[in-house]
N, CA, C and O of each residue as an XYZ file, in Angstrom:
752
protein
N       0.819     -1.189      0.000
C       0.000      0.000      0.000
C       0.866      1.257      0.000
O       0.614      2.185     -0.768
N       1.895      1.289      0.867
C       2.773      2.454      0.941
C       3.563      2.644     -0.345
O       3.898      3.768     -0.716
N       3.854      1.551     -1.017
C       4.598      1.605     -2.269
C       3.803      2.400     -3.315
O       4.381      3.214     -4.036
N       2.477      2.172     -3.405
C       1.631      2.869     -4.370
C       1.485      4.348     -4.031
O       1.434      5.184     -4.933
N       1.419      4.677     -2.768
C       1.269      6.065     -2.346
C       2.485      6.883     -2.771
O       2.335      8.050     -3.133
N       3.685      6.304     -2.737
C       4.901      6.998     -3.150
C       5.008      7.071     -4.670
O       5.502      8.063     -5.206
N       4.558      6.048     -5.361
C       4.697      5.962     -6.814
C       3.780      6.963     -7.528
O       4.193      7.563     -8.521
N       2.564      7.153     -7.051
C       1.600      8.013     -7.728
C       2.079      9.462     -7.805
O       2.087     10.021     -8.901
N       2.485     10.108     -6.689
C       2.944     11.501     -6.809
C       4.224     11.632     -7.639
O       4.378     12.597     -8.388
N       5.118     10.695     -7.517
C       6.362     10.754     -8.289
C       6.055     10.601     -9.772
O       6.642     11.299    -10.599
N       5.146      9.698    -10.120
C       4.757      9.513    -11.519
C       4.121     10.777    -12.074
O       4.404     11.170    -13.206
N       3.267     11.416    -11.289
C       2.611     12.644    -11.743
C       3.633     13.743    -11.992
O       3.532     14.462    -12.986
N       4.603     13.883    -11.118
C       5.653     14.905    -11.281
C       6.478     14.624    -12.532
O       6.791     15.543    -13.288
N       6.829     13.370    -12.752
C       7.611     13.000    -13.937
C       6.825     13.293    -15.214
O       7.390     13.817    -16.174
N       5.537     12.966    -15.241
C       4.706     13.196    -16.439
C       4.576     14.685    -16.720
O       4.731     15.114    -17.864
N       4.295     15.474    -15.696
C       4.187     16.928    -15.881
C       5.514     17.495    -16.363
O       5.551     18.337    -17.260
N       6.594     17.032    -15.765
C       7.926     17.493    -16.180
C       8.203     17.166    -17.642
O       8.751     17.999    -18.364
N       7.838     15.979    -18.087
C       8.043     15.591    -19.486
C       7.221     16.463    -20.433
O       7.725     16.888    -21.473
N       5.968     16.731    -20.088
C       5.131     17.594    -20.929
C       5.723     18.997    -21.039
O       5.768     19.572    -22.127
N       6.172     19.541    -19.921
C       6.775     20.883    -19.951
C       8.050     20.883    -20.794
O       8.272     21.800    -21.586
N       8.869     19.879    -20.629
C      10.100     19.769    -21.404
C       9.802     19.680    -22.897
O      10.426     20.376    -23.698
N       8.847     18.825    -23.276
C       8.473     18.699    -24.682
C       7.893     19.996    -25.235
O       8.165     20.360    -26.379
N       7.098     20.691    -24.432
C       6.504     21.954    -24.878
C       7.590     22.974    -25.207
O       7.598     23.556    -26.292
N       8.504     23.186    -24.266
C       9.535     24.205    -24.485
C      10.544     23.784    -25.547
O      10.950     24.609    -26.364
N      10.954     22.529    -25.553
C      11.880     22.055    -26.583
C      11.221     22.054    -27.953
O      11.864     22.378    -28.952
N       9.933     21.690    -28.011
C       9.205     21.658    -29.283
C       9.099     23.039    -29.897
O       9.329     23.195    -31.097
N       8.754     24.044    -29.106
C       8.672     25.413    -29.621
C      10.031     25.889    -30.124
O      10.122     26.504    -31.186
N      11.077     25.608    -29.368
C      12.425     26.020    -29.752
C      12.859     25.292    -31.022
O      13.447     25.898    -31.917
N      12.571     24.002    -31.099
C      12.940     23.199    -32.261
C      12.238     23.703    -33.527
O      12.868     23.844    -34.575
N      10.938     23.972    -33.424
C      10.183     24.463    -34.576
C      10.739     25.804    -35.035
O      10.874     26.036    -36.236
N      11.061     26.683    -34.102
C      11.601     28.002    -34.455
C      12.939     27.884    -35.173
O      13.221     28.671    -36.077
N      13.778     26.907    -34.785
C      15.096     26.754    -35.408
C      15.008     26.149    -36.810
O      15.715     26.592    -37.715
N      14.143     25.134    -37.001
C      14.111     24.469    -38.301
C      13.297     25.246    -39.326
O      13.492     25.077    -40.530
N      12.401     26.084    -38.866
C      11.572     26.841    -39.797
C      11.262     28.221    -39.204
O      10.216     28.408    -38.582
N      12.159     29.175    -39.394
C      11.980     30.495    -38.782
C      10.723     31.217    -39.251
O      10.218     32.089    -38.544
N      10.200     30.865    -40.445
C       9.007     31.569    -40.917
C       7.741     31.132    -40.181
O       6.722     31.817    -40.263
N       7.782     30.007    -39.466
C       6.645     29.585    -38.660
C       6.743     30.282    -37.318
O       7.742     30.143    -36.613
N       5.729     31.016    -36.970
C       5.716     31.729    -35.701
C       4.905     30.927    -34.699
O       3.723     30.668    -34.921
N       5.527     30.535    -33.608
C       4.844     29.812    -32.561
C       4.379     30.838    -31.540
O       5.183     31.434    -30.823
N       3.062     31.034    -31.490
C       2.528     32.048    -30.595
C       1.128     31.664    -30.160
O       0.368     31.076    -30.930
N       0.791     31.997    -28.926
C      -0.561     31.745    -28.447
C      -1.388     33.020    -28.493
O      -2.546     33.014    -28.074
N      -0.820     34.118    -28.996
C      -1.538     35.385    -29.070
C      -2.423     35.433    -30.299
O      -2.103     34.842    -31.330
N      -3.566     36.158    -30.181
C      -4.452     36.354    -31.322
C      -3.854     37.405    -32.245
O      -3.054     38.236    -31.815
N      -4.242     37.365    -33.508
C      -3.848     38.406    -34.437
C      -4.474     39.716    -33.987
O      -5.643     39.750    -33.602
N      -3.711     40.775    -34.032
C      -4.223     42.064    -33.575
C      -5.360     42.574    -34.452
O      -6.241     43.281    -33.962
N      -5.360     42.231    -35.732
C      -6.379     42.751    -36.631
C      -7.665     41.930    -36.630
O      -8.562     42.208    -37.426
N      -7.778     40.938    -35.771
C      -8.974     40.097    -35.774
C      -9.971     40.497    -34.691
O     -10.967     39.802    -34.489
N      -9.727     41.583    -34.005
C     -10.594     42.006    -32.905
C     -11.978     42.393    -33.415
O     -12.110     43.186    -34.347
N     -13.002     41.824    -32.792
C     -14.376     42.169    -33.134
C     -14.782     43.335    -32.243
O     -14.822     43.222    -31.018
N     -15.081     44.448    -32.885
C     -15.466     45.646    -32.156
C     -16.423     46.446    -33.026
O     -16.638     46.115    -34.192
N     -16.992     47.494    -32.459
C     -17.899     48.352    -33.212
C     -17.161     48.871    -34.446
O     -16.050     49.393    -34.351
N     -17.801     48.716    -35.602
C     -17.214     49.147    -36.873
C     -16.519     48.039    -37.649
O     -16.230     48.206    -38.834
N     -16.245     46.905    -36.999
C     -15.551     45.820    -37.710
C     -16.558     44.915    -38.417
O     -17.740     44.888    -38.075
N     -16.062     44.174    -39.411
C     -16.872     43.168    -40.089
C     -17.067     41.984    -39.148
O     -16.211     41.692    -38.312
N     -18.203     41.309    -39.295
C     -18.404     40.129    -38.458
C     -17.573     38.974    -39.001
O     -17.369     38.869    -40.211
N     -17.092     38.107    -38.113
C     -16.362     36.925    -38.569
C     -17.302     35.966    -39.300
O     -18.511     35.954    -39.066
N     -16.722     35.173    -40.182
C     -17.500     34.161    -40.889
C     -17.971     33.114    -39.891
O     -17.239     32.747    -38.972
N     -19.200     32.636    -40.076
C     -19.701     31.509    -39.299
C     -20.550     30.628    -40.192
O     -21.114     31.094    -41.182
N     -20.642     29.360    -39.843
C     -21.455     28.375    -40.550
C     -21.879     27.349    -39.500
O     -21.082     26.510    -39.080
N     -23.144     27.427    -39.082
C     -23.621     26.597    -37.976
C     -24.932     25.897    -38.331
O     -25.696     26.367    -39.174
N     -25.174     24.766    -37.671
C     -26.445     24.067    -37.879
C     -27.523     24.707    -37.013
O     -27.258     25.230    -35.931
N     -28.750     24.646    -37.529
C     -29.904     25.213    -36.852
C     -30.722     24.084    -36.238
O     -30.778     22.985    -36.789
N     -31.361     24.354    -35.090
C     -32.216     23.314    -34.510
C     -33.472     23.121    -35.343
O     -34.181     22.129    -35.174
N     -33.759     24.071    -36.250
C     -34.914     23.930    -37.142
C     -34.563     23.119    -38.393
O     -35.425     22.836    -39.225
N     -33.286     22.752    -38.511
C     -32.823     21.982    -39.665
C     -31.978     22.843    -40.586
O     -32.176     24.055    -40.670
N     -31.061     22.232    -41.258
C     -30.192     22.940    -42.193
C     -29.074     23.688    -41.488
O     -28.849     23.543    -40.286
N     -28.390     24.488    -42.278
C     -27.257     25.275    -41.783
C     -27.464     26.727    -42.171
O     -28.116     27.031    -43.171
N     -26.906     27.611    -41.375
C     -26.943     29.040    -41.674
C     -25.518     29.549    -41.540
O     -24.816     29.246    -40.575
N     -25.105     30.341    -42.544
C     -23.779     30.950    -42.444
C     -23.897     32.458    -42.593
O     -24.959     32.981    -42.928
N     -22.811     33.136    -42.343
C     -22.824     34.599    -42.364
C     -23.183     35.143    -43.742
O     -23.713     36.250    -43.839
N     -22.910     34.402    -44.802
C     -23.267     34.852    -46.150
C     -24.785     34.863    -46.350
O     -25.304     35.653    -47.139
N     -25.499     33.978    -45.628
C     -26.960     33.938    -45.709
C     -27.602     35.182    -45.093
O     -28.772     35.468    -45.346
N     -26.846     35.910    -44.295
C     -27.386     37.072    -43.592
C     -26.989     38.388    -44.264
O     -27.277     39.464    -43.741
N     -26.332     38.301    -45.412
C     -25.893     39.514    -46.117
C     -27.089     40.364    -46.526
O     -28.191     39.864    -46.751
N     -26.834     41.661    -46.614
C     -27.813     42.633    -47.110
C     -29.054     42.760    -46.229
O     -30.105     43.195    -46.699
N     -28.942     42.388    -44.970
C     -30.051     42.593    -44.038
C     -29.475     42.842    -42.642
O     -28.456     42.256    -42.275
N     -30.123     43.707    -41.870
C     -29.678     43.905    -40.492
C     -29.793     42.584    -39.730
O     -30.673     41.769    -40.008
N     -28.894     42.387    -38.770
C     -28.817     41.111    -38.069
C     -28.584     41.342    -36.585
O     -27.798     42.204    -36.191
N     -29.278     40.560    -35.770
C     -29.057     40.533    -34.329
C     -28.597     39.120    -33.991
O     -29.302     38.150    -34.269
N     -27.405     39.004    -33.386
C     -26.864     37.711    -32.972
C     -26.717     37.708    -31.458
O     -26.026     38.559    -30.897
N     -27.359     36.763    -30.801
C     -27.233     36.642    -29.352
C     -26.572     35.313    -29.018
O     -27.060     34.251    -29.404
N     -25.456     35.381    -28.296
C     -24.753     34.192    -27.820
C     -25.247     33.884    -26.410
O     -25.369     34.781    -25.576
N     -25.527     32.613    -26.153
C     -26.100     32.204    -24.872
C     -25.799     30.742    -24.590
O     -25.245     30.052    -25.445
N     -26.159     30.253    -23.395
C     -26.072     28.835    -23.034
C     -27.189     28.501    -22.060
O     -27.653     29.365    -21.317
N     -27.614     27.257    -22.066
C     -28.744     26.838    -21.229
C     -28.417     26.879    -19.749
O     -29.331     27.036    -18.939
N     -27.171     26.747    -19.362
C     -26.788     26.701    -17.951
C     -26.743     28.097    -17.323
O     -26.641     28.219    -16.102
N     -26.818     29.144    -18.139
C     -26.699     30.515    -17.663
C     -28.087     31.129    -17.537
O     -28.780     31.296    -18.541
N     -28.506     31.470    -16.310
C     -29.873     31.956    -16.087
C     -30.147     33.268    -16.816
O     -31.257     33.478    -17.305
N     -29.150     34.160    -16.899
C     -29.354     35.401    -17.649
C     -29.587     35.105    -19.128
O     -30.380     35.780    -19.785
N     -28.898     34.102    -19.645
C     -29.082     33.708    -21.045
C     -30.490     33.189    -21.283
O     -31.122     33.521    -22.286
N     -30.976     32.377    -20.362
C     -32.324     31.827    -20.505
C     -33.345     32.971    -20.449
O     -34.319     32.972    -21.201
N     -33.119     33.938    -19.561
C     -33.988     35.123    -19.512
C     -33.949     35.861    -20.850
O     -34.980     36.315    -21.347
N     -32.751     35.976    -21.429
C     -32.604     36.681    -22.705
C     -33.365     35.967    -23.815
O     -33.993     36.616    -24.652
N     -33.317     34.657    -23.831
C     -34.045     33.881    -24.840
C     -35.540     34.149    -24.723
O     -36.218     34.316    -25.737
N     -36.060     34.192    -23.502
C     -37.484     34.488    -23.290
C     -37.832     35.879    -23.799
O     -38.863     36.057    -24.448
N     -36.990     36.866    -23.515
C     -37.233     38.240    -23.967
C     -37.252     38.305    -25.492
O     -38.130     38.941    -26.074
N     -36.296     37.654    -26.136
C     -36.236     37.663    -27.607
C     -37.449     36.945    -28.187
O     -38.051     37.416    -29.152
N     -37.808     35.806    -27.598
C     -38.960     35.056    -28.089
C     -40.243     35.876    -27.935
O     -41.071     35.906    -28.845
N     -40.408     36.533    -26.801
C     -41.579     37.402    -26.599
C     -41.621     38.507    -27.648
O     -42.681     38.808    -28.197
N     -40.471     39.108    -27.922
C     -40.394     40.158    -28.941
C     -40.845     39.605    -30.297
O     -41.637     40.235    -30.998
N     -40.339     38.436    -30.655
C     -40.695     37.839    -31.939
C     -42.183     37.518    -32.024
O     -42.806     37.712    -33.068
N     -42.745     37.032    -30.932
C     -44.171     36.693    -30.918
C     -45.064     37.926    -31.013
O     -46.188     37.834    -31.506
N     -44.583     39.075    -30.552
C     -45.372     40.314    -30.569
C     -45.307     41.058    -31.901
O     -45.932     42.108    -32.049
N     -44.567     40.536    -32.861
C     -44.419     41.216    -34.151
C     -45.564     40.833    -35.085
O     -45.765     39.660    -35.397
N     -46.312     41.850    -35.526
C     -47.414     41.614    -36.469
C     -46.958     41.755    -37.912
O     -47.598     41.244    -38.831
N     -45.862     42.443    -38.097
C     -45.350     42.702    -39.443
C     -44.028     41.970    -39.621
O     -43.499     41.361    -38.691
N     -43.512     42.046    -40.836
C     -42.215     41.428    -41.109
C     -41.146     42.073    -40.236
O     -41.135     43.290    -40.052
N     -40.266     41.265    -39.712
C     -39.215     41.770    -38.826
C     -38.277     42.713    -39.566
O     -37.914     42.459    -40.715
N     -37.882     43.808    -38.904
C     -36.963     44.746    -39.547
C     -35.524     44.218    -39.603
O     -34.701     44.732    -40.361
N     -35.225     43.190    -38.797
C     -33.877     42.600    -38.780
C     -34.017     41.103    -38.544
O     -34.978     40.637    -37.931
N     -33.050     40.375    -39.039
C     -33.021     38.934    -38.775
C     -32.451     38.723    -37.383
O     -31.450     39.341    -37.021
N     -33.078     37.858    -36.602
C     -32.615     37.577    -35.251
C     -32.241     36.106    -35.157
O     -33.057     35.219    -35.407
N     -30.973     35.868    -34.786
C     -30.480     34.512    -34.596
C     -29.856     34.415    -33.210
O     -29.212     35.351    -32.735
N     -30.054     33.278    -32.576
C     -29.399     33.031    -31.298
C     -28.417     31.888    -31.492
O     -28.683     30.945    -32.238
N     -27.284     31.980    -30.815
C     -26.238     30.968    -30.955
C     -25.964     30.363    -29.583
O     -25.459     31.031    -28.681
N     -26.309     29.080    -29.443
C     -26.044     28.361    -28.201
C     -24.568     27.978    -28.199
O     -24.100     27.256    -29.080
N     -23.851     28.465    -27.211
C     -22.396     28.342    -27.178
C     -21.922     27.182    -26.308
O     -22.261     27.089    -25.128
N     -21.139     26.311    -26.914
C     -20.433     25.215    -26.257
C     -21.356     24.219    -25.557
O     -21.089     23.775    -24.440
N     -22.430     23.888    -26.233
C     -23.335     22.854    -25.725
C     -23.783     21.980    -26.887
O     -23.627     22.338    -28.054
N     -24.336     20.839    -26.545
C     -24.838     19.946    -27.582
C     -26.167     20.459    -28.123
O     -26.867     21.243    -27.482
N     -26.483     19.998    -29.304
C     -27.753     20.361    -29.929
C     -28.919     19.907    -29.062
O     -29.917     20.618    -28.935
N     -28.796     18.732    -28.467
C     -29.896     18.210    -27.648
C     -30.142     19.084    -26.415
O     -31.293     19.242    -26.007
N     -29.108     19.648    -25.819
C     -29.286     20.533    -24.655
C     -30.094     21.765    -25.052
O     -31.006     22.174    -24.334
N     -29.758     22.350    -26.191
C     -30.487     23.537    -26.664
C     -31.926     23.183    -27.023
O     -32.854     23.899    -26.647
N     -32.114     22.092    -27.743
C     -33.462     21.683    -28.149
C     -34.339     21.423    -26.928
O     -35.499     21.837    -26.901
N     -33.798     20.743    -25.919
C     -34.580     20.456    -24.713
C     -35.033     21.737    -24.026
O     -36.186     21.835    -23.605
N     -34.144     22.718    -23.905
C     -34.504     23.963    -23.244
C     -35.525     24.751    -24.063
O     -36.466     25.311    -23.500
N     -35.353     24.798    -25.364
C     -36.272     25.527    -26.241
C     -37.661     24.875    -26.191
O     -38.671     25.576    -26.132
N     -37.713     23.554    -26.214
C     -39.006     22.849    -26.137
C     -39.684     23.060    -24.791
O     -40.887     23.315    -24.730
N     -38.912     22.954    -23.709
C     -39.482     23.161    -22.364
C     -40.089     24.548    -22.230
O     -41.138     24.715    -21.606
N     -39.429     25.544    -22.815
C     -39.931     26.909    -22.724
C     -41.010     27.229    -23.738
O     -41.680     28.257    -23.636
N     -41.184     26.347    -24.724
C     -42.168     26.589    -25.774
C     -41.764     27.725    -26.707
O     -42.623     28.376    -27.302
N     -40.465     27.965    -26.837
C     -39.965     29.065    -27.655
C     -40.011     28.715    -29.136
O     -39.917     27.548    -29.517
N     -40.155     29.741    -29.961
C     -40.280     29.546    -31.414
C     -39.066     30.085    -32.188
O     -39.023     29.974    -33.413
N     -38.093     30.660    -31.495
C     -36.978     31.306    -32.195
C     -35.986     30.301    -32.765
O     -35.952     29.135    -32.370
N     -35.186     30.783    -33.699
C     -34.183     29.933    -34.343
C     -32.905     29.936    -33.514
O     -32.422     30.992    -33.105
N     -32.364     28.750    -33.272
C     -31.148     28.601    -32.483
C     -30.106     27.896    -33.339
O     -30.363     26.837    -33.913
N     -28.928     28.501    -33.414
C     -27.797     27.876    -34.073
C     -26.917     27.246    -33.000
O     -26.849     27.740    -31.875
N     -26.247     26.162    -33.350
C     -25.457     25.414    -32.375
C     -23.967     25.590    -32.650
O     -23.465     25.224    -33.713
N     -23.270     26.161    -31.659
C     -21.810     26.342    -31.703
C     -21.198     25.409    -30.664
O     -20.657     25.849    -29.649
N     -21.296     24.119    -30.940
C     -20.909     23.103    -29.966
C     -19.449     23.225    -29.548
O     -19.135     23.062    -28.369
N     -18.560     23.506    -30.481
C     -17.136     23.591    -30.160
C     -16.756     24.926    -29.525
O     -15.706     25.034    -28.890
N     -17.594     25.934    -29.690
C     -17.270     27.269    -29.174
C     -16.405     28.086    -30.111
O     -16.000     29.196    -29.766
N     -16.114     27.555    -31.297
C     -15.231     28.250    -32.241
C     -15.812     29.601    -32.681
O     -15.089     30.597    -32.737
N     -17.099     29.638    -32.989
C     -17.713     30.889    -33.432
C     -17.732     31.892    -32.274
O     -17.460     33.076    -32.470
N     -18.053     31.416    -31.079
C     -18.021     32.290    -29.902
C     -16.625     32.876    -29.710
O     -16.480     34.060    -29.406
N     -15.610     32.052    -29.886
C     -14.225     32.545    -29.787
C     -13.916     33.556    -30.881
O     -13.274     34.574    -30.622
N     -14.366     33.286    -32.101
C     -14.117     34.221    -33.210
C     -14.774     35.579    -32.968
O     -14.252     36.614    -33.385
N     -15.925     35.565    -32.289
C     -16.611     36.812    -31.952
C     -16.094     37.396    -30.633
O     -16.539     38.459    -30.199
N     -15.154     36.691    -30.007
C     -14.535     37.112    -28.746
C     -15.555     37.280    -27.627
O     -15.477     38.218    -26.834
N     -16.519     36.350    -27.576
C     -17.544     36.373    -26.533
C     -16.914     35.852    -25.242
O     -16.387     34.740    -25.192
N     -16.979     36.673    -24.210
C     -16.411     36.289    -22.921
C     -17.484     36.176    -21.837
O     -17.255     35.549    -20.803
N     -18.650     36.778    -22.066
C     -19.745     36.787    -21.100
C     -21.036     36.430    -21.825
O     -21.273     36.861    -22.953
N     -21.859     35.639    -21.157
C     -23.149     35.277    -21.726
C     -24.260     35.896    -20.901
O     -24.153     35.940    -19.675
N     -25.309     36.370    -21.522
C     -25.471     36.534    -22.968
C     -24.715     37.763    -23.488
O     -24.488     38.728    -22.759
N     -24.339     37.699    -24.747
C     -23.774     38.843    -25.463
C     -24.513     38.955    -26.788
O     -24.684     37.965    -27.500
N     -24.948     40.168    -27.112
C     -25.720     40.403    -28.332
C     -24.986     41.389    -29.232
O     -24.549     42.454    -28.794
N     -24.863     41.008    -30.502
C     -24.239     41.850    -31.520
C     -25.334     42.402    -32.426
O     -26.198     41.661    -32.895
N     -25.290     43.706    -32.665
C     -26.209     44.371    -33.575
C     -25.399     44.739    -34.811
O     -24.432     45.497    -34.728
N     -25.805     44.191    -35.968
C     -25.009     44.259    -37.195
C     -25.856     44.886    -38.293
O     -27.008     44.502    -38.497
N     -25.277     45.852    -38.999
C     -26.038     46.497    -40.079
C     -26.021     45.637    -41.341
O     -25.371     44.592    -41.374
N     -26.736     46.079    -42.382
C     -26.859     45.257    -43.600
C     -25.553     45.140    -44.372
O     -25.434     44.302    -45.266
N     -24.571     45.974    -44.032
C     -23.246     45.858    -44.660
C     -22.361     44.839    -43.934
O     -21.225     44.597    -44.344
N     -22.880     44.248    -42.862
C     -22.106     43.251    -42.118
C     -21.158     43.857    -41.099
O     -20.240     43.182    -40.633
N     -21.364     45.119    -40.745
C     -20.518     45.808    -39.754
C     -21.199     45.794    -38.388
O     -22.413     45.973    -38.284
N     -20.404     45.579    -37.350
C     -20.918     45.607    -35.989
C     -21.221     47.058    -35.624
O     -20.345     47.920    -35.682
N     -22.471     47.314    -35.250
C     -22.895     48.658    -34.860
C     -22.843     48.806    -33.338
O     -22.505     49.867    -32.813
N     -23.187     47.718    -32.642
C     -23.176     47.769    -31.180
C     -23.027     46.360    -30.631
O     -23.467     45.384    -31.239
N     -22.392     46.278    -29.459
C     -22.249     45.013    -28.731
C     -22.829     45.245    -27.347
O     -22.413     46.157    -26.632
N     -23.789     44.414    -26.976
C     -24.435     44.538    -25.665
C     -24.115     43.291    -24.855
O     -24.421     42.178    -25.281
N     -23.499     43.470    -23.686
C     -23.154     42.359    -22.813
C     -24.138     42.336    -21.659
O     -24.322     43.340    -20.972
N     -24.773     41.183    -21.444
C     -25.770     41.045    -20.387
C     -27.158     40.882    -20.976
O     -27.325     40.736    -22.187
N     -28.146     40.910    -20.100
C     -29.533     40.735    -20.529
C     -30.090     42.068    -21.000
O     -30.039     43.065    -20.279
N     -30.620     42.077    -22.209
C     -31.177     43.294    -22.794
C     -32.701     43.220    -22.717
O     -33.295     42.186    -23.022
N     -33.322     44.313    -22.313
C     -34.780     44.340    -22.218
C     -35.395     44.406    -23.613
O     -34.711     44.706    -24.592
N     -36.690     44.122    -23.691
C     -37.362     44.178    -24.988
C     -37.350     45.600    -25.549
O     -37.182     45.780    -26.755
N     -37.524     46.607    -24.701
C     -37.494     47.999    -25.156
C     -36.118     48.358    -25.711
O     -36.014     48.983    -26.767
N     -35.054     47.960    -24.993
C     -33.697     48.220    -25.482
C     -33.443     47.477    -26.790
O     -32.797     48.005    -27.695
N     -33.949     46.264    -26.886
C     -33.801     45.471    -28.102
C     -34.429     46.200    -29.287
O     -33.822     46.304    -30.353
N     -35.641     46.701    -29.095
C     -36.340     47.444    -30.154
C     -35.538     48.684    -30.546
O     -35.363     48.959    -31.733
N     -35.052     49.433    -29.554
C     -34.273     50.653    -29.829
C     -33.000     50.339    -30.612
O     -32.646     51.059    -31.546
N     -32.329     49.284    -30.236
C     -31.061     48.941    -30.891
C     -31.294     48.384    -32.297
O     -30.471     48.587    -33.190
N     -32.403     47.691    -32.492
C     -32.750     47.220    -33.846
C     -33.044     48.438    -34.732
O     -32.620     48.483    -35.887
N     -33.758     49.405    -34.199
C     -34.028     50.637    -34.960
C     -32.716     51.312    -35.384
O     -32.619     51.876    -36.474
N     -31.730     51.245    -34.520
C     -30.438     51.861    -34.802
C     -29.699     51.181    -35.956
O     -28.972     51.846    -36.693
N     -29.874     49.864    -36.124
C     -29.150     49.177    -37.199
C     -29.892     49.189    -38.527
O     -29.301     48.892    -39.565
N     -31.178     49.527    -38.510
C     -31.905     49.541    -39.786
C     -31.891     50.922    -40.432
O     -32.313     51.066    -41.580
N     -31.423     51.921    -39.730
C     -31.376     53.272    -40.294
C     -29.970     53.675    -40.634
O     -29.746     54.784    -41.119
């Protein structure tokens, strides 16, 4: 018994040490054999999503079937809300957006899409069905699109004009009145 207690911590230290050694030697080795390859964990400075920038490309499956990509949203104002089922503010935001959509008697002035971030399709479908919501949900299971949009807090809503430029970024739960005001801002 005592033999195993000593072996486990020593094995863990050796494994961690080997990974660290390989990491640092690997980066150094790659830099020496191919100087044009840059080993870096930093993002490109020009890829920042901010007001005035173009939206990053996305291509995601919809819980209603099919796929939607950023090219499908060209030439129309767009509202993108990133959320997750485990986040209570996100669930509140989904209800607010769904209520807004249900209260519309005329054609919507902007396309509204919600993106469930880093969850399975079944998790999103279960929550949408339980709530009886009718809105369209795209699934970003890997979180790649959320990362490309630099989403750090859920919910986060992007208001995008018909040219594909970010007009405003709202972090947190947005009220229906604020949603209407911000949609008006992107259609004019």
